[in-house]
C-alpha positions in Angstrom: -19.3 19.0 -15.9 -22.2 21.0 -14.6 -23.5 19.3 -11.4 -27.2 18.3 -11.1 -28.4 19.8 -14.4 -31.5 18.4 -16.0 -33.3 19.6 -19.1 -36.1 21.1 -17.0 -33.6 22.9 -14.8 -31.8 24.1 -17.9 -34.9 25.6 -19.3 -35.7 27.3 -16.0 -32.2 28.7 -15.8 -32.3 30.0 -19.4 -35.8 31.6 -18.8 -34.6 33.3 -15.7 -31.6 34.7 -17.6 -33.9 36.2 -20.3 -32.8 33.6 -22.9 -29.5 35.4 -23.6 -27.1 34.4 -20.8 -25.7 30.9 -20.9 -23.8 31.3 -17.6 -25.0 29.4 -14.5 -23.7 30.0 -11.0 -24.0 27.9 -7.9 -22.5 27.8 -4.4 -19.9 25.2 -3.5 -19.1 26.1 0.2 -20.3 28.2 3.1 -18.2 29.1 6.1 -17.5 32.0 8.4 -14.3 33.6 7.0 -12.5 33.0 3.6 -9.1 34.3 2.7 -7.7 33.6 -0.8 -9.2 31.7 -3.6 -7.8 29.8 -6.6 -9.1 27.4 -9.2 -7.5 25.0 -11.6 -10.2 22.7 -12.9 -11.5 20.5 -11.3 -9.9 21.8 -8.1 -10.8 24.9 -6.0 -8.6 25.9 -3.1 -9.2 28.4 -0.3 -8.2 29.3 3.2 -11.1 28.6 5.5 -11.7 29.9 9.0 -14.9 28.5 10.5 -14.7 30.8 13.5 -12.8 33.8 14.7 -11.1 31.8 17.5 -10.6 28.6 15.4 -7.4 27.9 13.4 -7.6 28.4 9.6 -7.6 25.4 7.3 -6.5 25.0 3.7 -9.4 23.2 1.9 -9.3 21.7 -1.6 -12.6 20.8 -3.3 -12.9 18.6 -6.4 -15.8 20.0 -8.4 -16.2 16.7 -10.3 -16.4 14.4 -7.3 -17.9 17.1 -4.9 -15.4 16.0 -2.2 -13.3 18.3 0.1 -9.9 17.6 1.5 -8.2 19.4 4.4 -4.6 20.0 3.4 -3.6 22.0 6.5 -1.6 19.2 8.2 0.8 18.9 5.2 2.3 22.3 5.9 4.6 23.3 8.8 2.8 26.5 9.8 -0.1 28.8 8.9 -0.8 30.3 5.5 -0.5 34.1 5.7 -4.1 34.7 4.6 -3.7 38.4 3.7 -6.3 38.2 1.0 -3.9 39.4 -1.6 -3.4 36.1 -3.4 -1.4 33.9 -1.1 -2.5 30.7 -2.8 -1.9 29.5 -6.4 -2.8 26.3 -8.1 -1.8 24.7 -11.4 -2.1 21.0 -12.2 -0.7 18.9 -9.4 1.0 21.8 -7.6 -0.4 24.0 -4.9 1.8 27.1 -3.9 1.3 29.3 -0.9 2.8 32.1 1.2 3.4 31.0 4.9 4.6 32.8 8.0 6.6 30.1 9.7 8.9 32.7 11.3 6.3 35.4 11.7 6.8 38.3 12.1 10.4 37.9 10.9 9.8 36.5 7.4 7.3 35.1 4.9 8.2 32.0 3.0 6.9 30.1 -0.1 6.0 26.4 -0.1 4.9 24.2 -2.9 2.8 21.0 -2.3 2.3 18.2 -4.8 -1.3 17.0 -4.7 -0.4 13.6 -6.2 2.9 12.7 -4.5 2.2 14.7 -1.3 5.7 16.1 -1.6 6.3 19.5 0.2 9.0 21.8 -1.3 10.4 24.7 0.7 11.1 26.9 -2.2 13.3 29.6 -0.8 13.9 30.5 2.9 14.1 34.3 2.9 17.5 35.4 4.4 18.5 37.5 7.3 17.1 39.8 9.9 16.2 43.6 9.6 17.0 45.5 7.6 17.9 42.6 5.2 14.9 40.4 5.9 12.6 39.6 3.1 8.9 38.8 2.8 7.9 36.4 0.0 4.2 36.6 -1.1 1.8 36.8 -4.0 2.9 33.5 -5.7 1.8 32.5 -9.2 2.4 29.2 -10.9 2.4 27.9 -14.5 3.5 24.3 -14.9 6.7 23.8 -13.0 7.5 27.5 -12.7 6.6 29.6 -9.7 7.0 33.4 -9.6 6.5 35.6 -6.5 7.2 39.0 -5.1 9.9 39.4 -2.5 9.9 42.7 -0.6 11.8 44.3 2.2 10.3 44.9 5.6 9.8 48.6 4.9 7.6 47.9 1.8 9.8 50.4 -0.2 11.4 47.9 -2.6 10.4 44.5 -4.0 11.7 42.2 -6.7 10.4 39.2 -8.5 11.9 35.7 -8.2 11.4 32.5 -10.2 11.7 28.9 -9.0 11.8 25.9 -11.3 10.2 22.9 -9.5 11.8 20.5 -11.9 15.4 21.7 -11.6 14.9 23.1 -8.1 16.7 26.3 -9.0 15.9 29.9 -8.3 16.5 33.0 -10.5 15.8 36.7 -10.4 13.3 38.1 -12.8 13.5 41.8 -11.8 15.8 43.9 -9.7 14.1 47.3 -9.5 15.9 50.5 -8.4 15.4 51.9 -4.9 11.9 53.1 -3.9 10.4 50.9 -6.6 8.1 48.0 -6.0 7.1 45.2 -8.4 3.7 43.8 -7.4 1.0 41.3 -8.5 3.0 39.0 -10.8 1.4 36.5 -13.1 3.0 33.8 -15.4 1.7 32.1 -18.5 3.8 29.9 -20.8 7.0 31.9 -21.4 5.8 35.3 -20.2 5.9 36.9 -16.7 3.9 40.1 -16.2 3.7 42.4 -13.2 2.8 45.9 -12.0 5.6 48.3 -11.2 5.3 51.5 -9.1 8.0 54.1 -8.4 7.2 55.4 -4.9 9.2 58.7 -5.5 7.9 59.7 -8.9 4.5 58.0 -8.9 5.3 56.4 -12.3 3.4 53.2 -13.0 4.1 50.5 -15.5 3.1 47.0 -16.6 6.2 45.0 -17.1 6.6 41.9 -19.3 9.5 39.5 -19.5 9.9 36.5 -21.8 11.7 33.6 -20.1 12.9 32.1 -23.4 13.8 35.1 -25.6 14.7 37.4 -22.6 12.6 40.1 -24.3 11.4 42.9 -22.0 8.3 45.1 -22.6 7.4 48.1 -20.5 3.9 49.7 -20.8 3.2 53.0 -19.0 -0.2 53.0 -17.3 -2.4 55.1 -15.0 -3.6 53.0 -12.2 -3.9 52.4 -8.4 -1.6 50.2 -6.3 -4.3 47.5 -6.2 -4.2 47.0 -10.0 -4.0 43.3 -10.9 -2.2 42.0 -13.9 -3.3 38.8 -15.7 -2.0 36.8 -18.7 -3.3 34.3 -21.2 -1.7 33.0 -24.4 -2.1 36.4 -26.2 -3.0 39.2 -23.9 -2.0 40.8 -20.6 -4.8 42.8 -19.0 -5.0 45.4 -16.2 -7.3 48.2 -15.0 -6.3 51.7 -16.0 -7.6 55.2 -14.9 -6.4 57.2 -18.0 -10.0 58.3 -18.8 -10.8 59.3 -15.2 -12.4 56.1 -14.1 -11.2 52.5 -14.0 -11.4 50.7 -17.4 -9.9 47.4 -18.6 -6.9 47.7 -21.0 -4.8 45.1 -22.6 -1.6 44.5 -24.5 -1.6 42.1 -27.5 1.6 40.0 -27.3 1.2 38.8 -30.9 0.5 42.1 -32.6 2.5 44.1 -30.1 -0.1 46.8 -29.5 -2.1 48.2 -26.6 -5.9 48.1 -26.8 -8.9 49.4 -24.8 -11.0 46.3 -23.9 -13.8 47.4 -21.5 -14.5 51.1 -21.3 -18.0 51.1 -19.9 -19.2 54.1 -17.7 -18.0 54.2 -14.1 -15.4 51.7 -12.8 -14.3 48.2 -13.9 -11.4 46.4 -12.3 -9.8 43.2 -10.9 -9.7 41.6 -14.4 -8.7 38.0 -14.9 -8.1 36.6 -18.4 -8.2 33.0 -19.5 -8.7 31.4 -22.9 -9.8 34.8 -24.4 -12.4 35.4 -21.7 -12.1 38.3 -19.2 -13.8 38.0 -15.8 -14.0 41.3 -13.9 -15.7 43.5 -11.4 -18.1 46.2 -12.5 -18.4 48.4 -9.5 -21.9 49.6 -10.5 -24.1 50.3 -8.7 -25.0 47.5 -8.2 -21.7 45.8 -8.0 -21.6 43.0 -10.6 -19.3 40.3 -11.9 -19.2 40.2 -15.6 -17.6 38.0 -18.4 -16.4 39.5 -21.6 -15.6 37.3 -24.6 -12.8 38.7 -26.8 -14.0 36.6 -29.8 -17.7 37.5 -29.7 -17.2 40.9 -28.0 -20.2 40.0 -25.9 -20.6 40.7 -22.1 -22.6 38.5 -19.8 -23.6 39.1 -16.2 -22.1 36.3 -14.0 -23.4 37.6 -10.6 -25.1 40.7 -9.4 -24.6 41.7 -5.7 -27.8 41.9 -3.6 -28.4 44.8 -1.1 -27.5 42.5 1.8 -24.3 41.1 0.2 -20.7 42.1 -0.4 -18.5 40.9 -3.2 -14.9 40.1 -2.3 -12.1 41.5 -4.5 -10.5 38.1 -5.1 -11.8 36.2 -8.1 -10.3 33.6 -10.4 -11.0 31.9 -13.8 -9.8 28.7 -15.3 -11.0 26.5 -18.2 -14.4 28.3 -18.4 -15.1 28.1 -14.7 -15.3 31.4 -12.7 -14.7 31.6 -8.9 -15.6 34.2 -6.3 -16.8 34.8 -2.8 -19.8 36.6 -1.4 -20.2 38.0 2.1 -23.7 37.9 3.8 -24.3 41.1 5.7 -27.5 39.6 7.2 -25.4 36.8 8.8 -22.2 38.5 10.1 -19.1 36.6 9.3 -20.7 34.2 6.8 -19.1 33.7 3.4 -20.3 31.7 0.4 -17.9 30.5 -2.3 -19.5 30.4 -5.8 -18.5 29.1 -9.2 -20.1 29.7 -12.6 -19.9 27.7 -15.7 -21.2 28.2 -19.3 -23.9 25.9 -20.5 -22.9 23.8 -23.6 -24.7 25.1 -26.7 -26.7 21.9 -27.0 -28.5 23.0 -23.8 -29.3 26.6 -24.5 -29.5 27.1 -28.3 -32.7 25.0 -28.8 -34.3 27.0 -26.0 -33.5 30.2 -27.9 -35.0 28.8 -31.1 -31.7 28.2 -32.7 -30.4 24.9 -34.2 
């Protein structure tokens, strides 16, 4: 549901967007510092720090009721807040990376928004050199996947936890000097980015939890490459043409495809329900939405000269999420969402039935 829309406001929005862009963005929260963002409609979750000397809070906003909850007290310690995706949200479950034994280990907790149950998924074992750091969680239904690395950053594996059976399993066991990063999970598929630190080889890895099928896709990318899944595609940013473009792999037709190959650089792609939300680094730096069915691209947000767009973005059920830094007000951050107007609002304005 779009908040506060009237027919007059709708006409003004459409006119301002040159009668071609049905996406409308609006702010949902302003604070001093924001680490990590995630959305699962109608909920948005983020790590909020109202001041440099104040403790961080985990805030949850319901976009339907416009209410905010502070969930910090339900957890035994502080969220890591690295800005690399320490929060994940799906349905009734919130998952996060926490530093209860910092600097010794990082741990994964899951919190049920309905029952208020807290699950300590896996206490990482040992002290150096065996100690482990668990971070970058992703969740789909009752399944949580995350990266678990050693303290030297020279090797990492992916683990899976089933919140229903309360069991843990290993998804990948890479060889020495190999890191598996940035996992995502959707239905039966787990996807991630693999980098061999010795050879520089880079891959997108895929593993089907039901069939046990494995797929390896050689790529040309930077260590910050994100990997994202929906029901048919895995997408990532690739530098094979000399700049960053968005490529994908079709899990149904088993073929790789170039999706967004505009000039200059595009990256940080998130896919959901056949829509791809991504950064166009410009100039000016812009957030765009590409529809696989219509092959149309719409501008979601264009950075102003006194602003900065954060790398972290998210997309769920047709609602995009991101954060903007205000350079004119040091330390101030605004969280935005964008939604697509229903056709009954914008088609008549365009002279279409």
